[in-house]
C-alpha positions as CSV (number, residue, x, y, z in Angstrom):
1,X,18.9,156.8,64.6
2,X,16.0,156.1,62.3
3,X,13.9,158.6,60.6
4,X,11.9,159.2,63.8
5,X,14.2,160.6,66.5
6,X,13.6,159.4,70.0
7,X,14.0,163.0,71.2
8,X,14.6,166.4,69.7
9,X,18.4,166.8,69.5
10,X,18.1,170.5,70.2
11,X,16.1,169.7,73.4
12,X,18.8,167.2,74.5
13,X,21.5,169.9,73.9
14,X,19.6,172.4,75.9
15,X,19.0,170.0,78.8
16,X,22.7,169.1,78.8
17,X,23.6,172.7,79.6
18,X,21.4,172.8,82.7
19,X,22.8,171.5,86.0
20,X,26.0,170.5,84.4
21,X,27.5,170.1,87.9
22,X,25.5,166.9,88.2
23,X,27.8,165.2,85.6
24,X,26.4,161.8,84.6
25,X,23.0,162.4,86.3
26,X,20.9,163.8,83.5
27,X,17.1,164.5,83.5
28,X,16.6,161.1,82.0
29,X,18.1,159.4,85.1
30,X,15.0,158.2,86.8
31,X,16.4,156.6,90.0
32,X,16.9,158.4,93.2
33,X,20.7,158.9,93.2
34,X,20.9,158.8,97.0
35,X,19.2,155.4,97.2
36,X,21.4,154.0,94.4
37,X,24.5,155.4,96.2
38,X,23.4,153.7,99.4
39,X,22.9,150.4,97.6
40,X,26.3,150.7,95.9
41,X,28.0,151.6,99.2
42,X,26.6,148.3,100.6
43,X,28.0,146.5,97.5
44,X,31.3,148.3,98.0
45,X,31.5,147.1,101.6
46,X,30.6,143.6,100.5
47,X,33.4,143.5,97.9
48,X,35.9,144.9,100.4
49,X,35.0,142.3,103.1
50,X,35.2,139.5,100.5
51,X,38.5,140.7,99.3
52,X,39.9,140.8,102.8
53,X,38.6,137.3,103.6
54,X,40.1,135.9,100.4
55,X,43.4,137.5,101.2
56,X,43.4,136.0,104.7
57,X,42.5,132.6,103.3
58,X,45.3,133.0,100.7
59,X,47.9,133.6,103.4
60,X,46.6,131.1,105.9
61,X,45.6,128.1,103.8
62,X,47.6,125.0,104.6
63,X,47.6,121.3,103.6
64,X,48.4,119.1,100.7
65,X,45.8,120.7,98.4
66,X,46.5,124.3,99.5
67,X,48.7,125.5,96.6
68,X,46.0,125.4,94.0
69,X,43.3,126.6,96.4
70,X,45.6,129.5,97.6
71,X,46.0,130.6,93.9
72,X,42.3,130.6,93.5
73,X,41.9,132.7,96.7
74,X,44.4,135.2,95.4
75,X,42.7,135.5,92.0
76,X,39.3,136.0,93.6
77,X,40.8,138.6,96.0
78,X,42.1,140.6,93.1
79,X,38.8,140.4,91.2
80,X,36.9,141.5,94.3
81,X,39.2,144.5,94.6
82,X,38.5,145.4,91.0
83,X,34.8,145.2,91.7
84,X,35.2,147.6,94.6
85,X,37.1,150.0,92.4
86,X,34.4,149.9,89.7
87,X,31.6,150.4,92.3
88,X,33.5,153.3,93.9
89,X,33.9,155.0,90.5
90,X,30.2,154.7,89.8
91,X,29.3,156.2,93.2
92,X,31.5,159.2,92.4
93,X,29.8,159.5,88.9
94,X,26.5,159.7,90.7
95,X,27.7,162.5,92.9
96,X,28.3,160.4,96.0
97,X,31.3,159.5,98.1
98,X,32.4,155.9,98.3
99,X,32.5,154.8,101.9
100,X,35.9,153.1,102.5
101,X,35.8,153.7,106.2
102,X,36.8,150.7,108.3
103,X,34.3,151.9,110.9
104,X,31.2,149.8,110.4
105,X,32.6,148.1,107.3
106,X,31.3,144.6,108.4
107,X,27.9,146.1,109.3
108,X,27.6,147.7,105.8
109,X,28.6,144.5,104.1
110,X,26.0,141.9,103.0
111,X,28.6,139.1,103.4
112,X,30.2,138.3,106.7
113,X,33.9,138.0,107.5
114,X,34.2,134.4,108.8
115,X,37.8,133.1,108.8
116,X,37.2,129.4,108.7
117,X,39.5,127.0,110.5
118,X,40.3,124.3,107.8
119,X,40.8,124.6,104.1
120,X,37.3,123.2,103.4
121,X,35.9,125.6,106.0
122,X,37.6,128.6,104.2
123,X,36.2,127.5,100.9
124,X,32.7,127.0,102.3
125,X,32.8,130.5,103.9
126,X,33.8,132.0,100.7
127,X,31.1,130.1,98.9
128,X,28.5,131.3,101.4
129,X,29.7,134.9,100.8
130,X,29.5,134.5,97.0
131,X,26.0,133.2,97.3
132,X,25.0,136.2,99.5
133,X,26.5,138.5,96.9
134,X,24.7,136.8,94.1
135,X,21.4,137.1,95.8
136,X,22.0,140.7,96.9
137,X,23.2,141.9,93.5
138,X,20.3,140.1,91.7
139,X,17.9,142.0,93.9
140,X,19.7,145.3,93.2
141,X,19.6,144.7,89.5
142,X,15.9,144.0,89.6
143,X,15.3,147.2,91.6
144,X,17.4,149.3,89.3
145,X,15.7,148.0,86.1
146,X,15.7,150.8,83.5
147,X,16.0,153.6,86.1
148,X,19.8,153.4,86.2
149,X,21.0,151.3,83.3
150,X,24.7,151.9,83.9
151,X,24.7,150.8,87.6
152,X,22.5,147.8,86.6
153,X,25.0,146.8,83.9
154,X,27.9,147.2,86.3
155,X,26.2,145.0,88.8
156,X,25.3,142.5,86.1
157,X,29.0,142.4,85.1
158,X,30.1,141.8,88.7
159,X,27.3,139.3,89.3
160,X,28.6,137.2,86.4
161,X,32.0,137.0,88.0
162,X,30.5,136.2,91.4
163,X,28.6,133.3,89.8
164,X,31.9,132.1,88.3
165,X,33.5,132.3,91.8
166,X,30.7,130.2,93.3
167,X,31.2,127.5,90.7
168,X,35.0,127.6,91.2
169,X,34.5,127.2,95.0
170,X,32.1,124.2,94.6
171,X,34.7,122.5,92.4
172,X,37.4,123.3,94.9
173,X,35.4,121.8,97.8
174,X,34.8,118.6,95.7
175,X,38.5,118.4,94.8
176,X,39.7,118.9,98.3
177,X,37.2,116.4,99.7
178,X,38.1,113.8,97.0
179,X,41.8,114.3,97.7
180,X,41.4,113.6,101.5
181,X,39.7,110.2,100.9
């Protein structure tokens, strides 16, 4: 810190002793935890649905170009699972409960679970889902702003990976289509 403290350290210490059962949610937390938990549970459902779709595509992809595409599907599935774990942990930090219930999972998810019938269809459906996640997470990040910096940074980290996934999928579509000519 500089010469001028942002806040009186003794005041911070005193505030930290009040409502300690709230864990990470301190008086400086300016978002509504219940709203953020709801947003994060929507993101959690989205990540779970995307992970399940990628896993299905991994196991069902067929054709000459399927080996490299299958490997990409599996890598993306693992990353979506990691995102779900990070989101669930953040929900708990905010005093909430991550909703892993399969009941209503598809309804809570921003992305849809569309199987796809061909390799190109599978890749396209995954690309559509990534684009939905990108737009949804961008809106959540803007909403959170400085009210919940930790959740915002978590979503920014996930968003960067979702953008990478989208670029990977565009390249896969182009590669598969060129290979079939």
